[in-house]
C-alpha positions as CSV (number, residue, x, y, z in Angstrom):
1,M,-21.0,14.4,13.3
2,K,-19.3,15.1,16.6
3,P,-15.8,13.9,17.1
4,R,-16.9,12.0,20.2
5,R,-19.2,9.8,18.1
6,L,-16.8,9.4,15.2
7,L,-14.0,7.6,17.1
8,P,-16.2,4.7,18.4
9,A,-17.8,4.4,15.0
10,L,-14.4,4.2,13.2
11,A,-13.2,1.7,15.9
12,L,-16.2,-0.5,15.3
13,A,-15.7,-0.3,11.6
14,L,-12.1,-1.4,11.9
15,L,-12.9,-4.2,14.4
16,A,-15.4,-5.4,11.8
17,G,-12.5,-5.9,9.5
18,C,-10.8,-8.3,12.0
19,S,-12.2,-11.7,11.5
20,T,-11.3,-15.3,11.2
21,T,-11.7,-15.5,7.4
22,P,-8.9,-17.1,5.4
23,P,-5.8,-14.9,4.8
24,G,-6.3,-12.4,2.0
25,Q,-10.0,-12.2,2.4
26,D,-10.1,-10.2,5.7
27,W,-11.1,-7.1,3.7
28,L,-14.5,-8.6,3.0
29,A,-15.8,-7.9,6.5
30,L,-15.0,-4.2,6.5
31,P,-17.8,-3.1,4.1
32,A,-20.3,-5.1,6.1
33,G,-19.1,-3.4,9.3
34,L,-19.3,0.0,7.7
35,V,-22.9,-0.7,6.6
36,L,-23.9,-1.7,10.1
37,V,-22.3,1.3,11.7
38,S,-23.9,3.6,9.1
39,D,-27.3,2.0,9.6
40,A,-27.0,2.6,13.3
41,G,-26.6,6.3,12.6
42,H,-23.0,6.6,13.8
43,L,-21.5,7.1,10.4
44,K,-22.5,9.1,7.3
45,L,-22.0,7.9,3.8
46,P,-19.2,10.3,2.8
47,I,-17.1,9.3,5.8
48,A,-17.8,5.6,5.1
49,A,-16.8,6.0,1.5
50,A,-13.6,7.8,2.5
51,A,-12.8,5.1,5.1
52,L,-13.4,2.3,2.6
53,A,-11.3,4.1,-0.1
54,F,-8.4,4.6,2.4
55,Y,-8.6,0.9,3.5
56,V,-8.5,-0.3,-0.1
57,V,-5.4,1.8,-0.9
58,A,-3.5,1.3,2.3
59,D,-4.6,-2.3,2.9
60,P,-3.2,-2.6,6.4
61,L,-3.4,-6.4,6.5
62,A,-1.1,-6.9,3.4
63,P,2.6,-7.5,3.9
64,N,4.9,-4.5,3.4
65,W,7.0,-6.4,0.8
66,V,6.1,-8.5,-2.2
67,V,8.8,-11.0,-3.1
68,E,9.0,-12.4,-6.6
69,E,11.4,-15.3,-7.2
70,A,12.9,-16.7,-10.4
71,R,14.9,-19.9,-10.6
72,P,17.3,-19.9,-13.5
73,A,19.1,-23.0,-12.2
74,D,18.5,-25.7,-9.6
75,D,20.6,-24.0,-7.0
76,H,20.3,-20.4,-8.1
77,Y,17.4,-18.0,-7.2
78,I,16.8,-14.3,-8.1
79,L,14.6,-12.4,-5.7
80,A,13.0,-9.2,-6.7
81,M,11.2,-7.3,-3.9
82,R,8.8,-4.3,-4.0
83,M,7.4,-2.4,-1.1
84,K,3.8,-1.4,-0.8
85,A,3.0,2.0,-2.2
86,V,1.3,3.2,0.9
87,H,2.9,1.8,4.1
88,N,3.4,2.5,7.7
89,G,7.0,1.7,8.5
90,G,9.1,-1.1,7.2
91,D,11.6,1.1,5.4
92,G,14.7,-0.7,6.7
93,E,13.4,-4.3,6.6
94,A,14.3,-5.2,3.0
95,R,17.4,-7.1,4.1
96,Q,15.5,-9.0,6.8
97,V,12.8,-10.0,4.4
98,F,15.4,-11.1,1.9
99,T,17.3,-13.1,4.5
100,R,14.2,-14.9,5.7
101,H,13.1,-15.7,2.2
102,A,16.6,-17.0,1.3
103,A,16.8,-19.1,4.5
104,R,13.4,-20.7,3.6
105,L,14.7,-21.5,0.1
106,A,17.9,-23.0,1.6
107,A,15.9,-25.2,3.9
108,Q,14.8,-27.4,0.9
109,P,16.0,-31.0,1.1
110,G,19.6,-31.4,-0.2
111,F,20.7,-27.9,0.7
112,G,22.5,-26.7,3.8
113,G,22.7,-23.0,3.3
114,Y,23.0,-20.2,0.8
115,E,25.5,-17.6,-0.5
116,V,24.4,-14.1,-1.5
117,L,25.8,-13.3,-5.0
118,T,24.4,-9.8,-5.4
119,W,22.3,-7.4,-3.3
120,Q,21.0,-4.0,-4.1
121,T,18.3,-1.6,-2.9
122,G,16.8,1.5,-4.4
123,I,13.7,3.6,-5.0
124,E,11.6,3.2,-8.1
125,S,10.1,6.5,-9.2
126,S,6.6,5.4,-10.1
127,R,3.3,7.4,-10.0
128,P,1.5,8.3,-7.8
129,F,3.9,7.0,-5.1
130,P,7.6,6.0,-5.3
131,R,8.4,2.6,-4.0
132,R,11.3,1.0,-2.3
133,V,12.7,-2.0,-4.3
134,A,15.4,-4.6,-3.6
135,Y,17.1,-7.2,-5.8
136,G,19.2,-10.1,-4.7
137,E,20.6,-13.3,-6.1
138,I,21.5,-16.3,-4.0
139,R,23.2,-19.6,-4.7
140,L,22.0,-22.5,-2.6
141,L,24.8,-24.6,-1.1
142,R,24.5,-28.4,-1.2
143,S,24.7,-30.1,2.2
144,A,27.6,-32.4,2.7
145,A,26.7,-36.1,2.7
146,R,27.3,-37.6,6.1
147,P,29.7,-40.6,6.3
148,G,27.9,-43.9,6.8
149,T,24.6,-42.6,5.4
């Protein structure tokens, strides 16, 4: 296939992945787009299979960080974060993601802020790709009761 024809075909396949489906199900439109482009003669099966395999591994619509939270006490949270194995950027955003998540937790009724107890980042040597990880603990601060309320 000539490179001139490959670029529009790949662009059409990627556009087919952009849809108004509920979050987390956007990937469902990509195989249909690849089949349509392939049936039109613009894309051969090996290229379509490689594009689909790359899309499944890279998952460009997924967030870069996955945050798991544990709540050992009413005002105490432990946040464990893992970065996607295959990503495009986002190496320095661990603290930003942690801060946004902690602020969301502190916005619960009865709390007025949070205090960071521990924070650490690192790289987990897993196969086939190492991943950035971050770990933090926060204590939610109770909001002061207003006089006359």
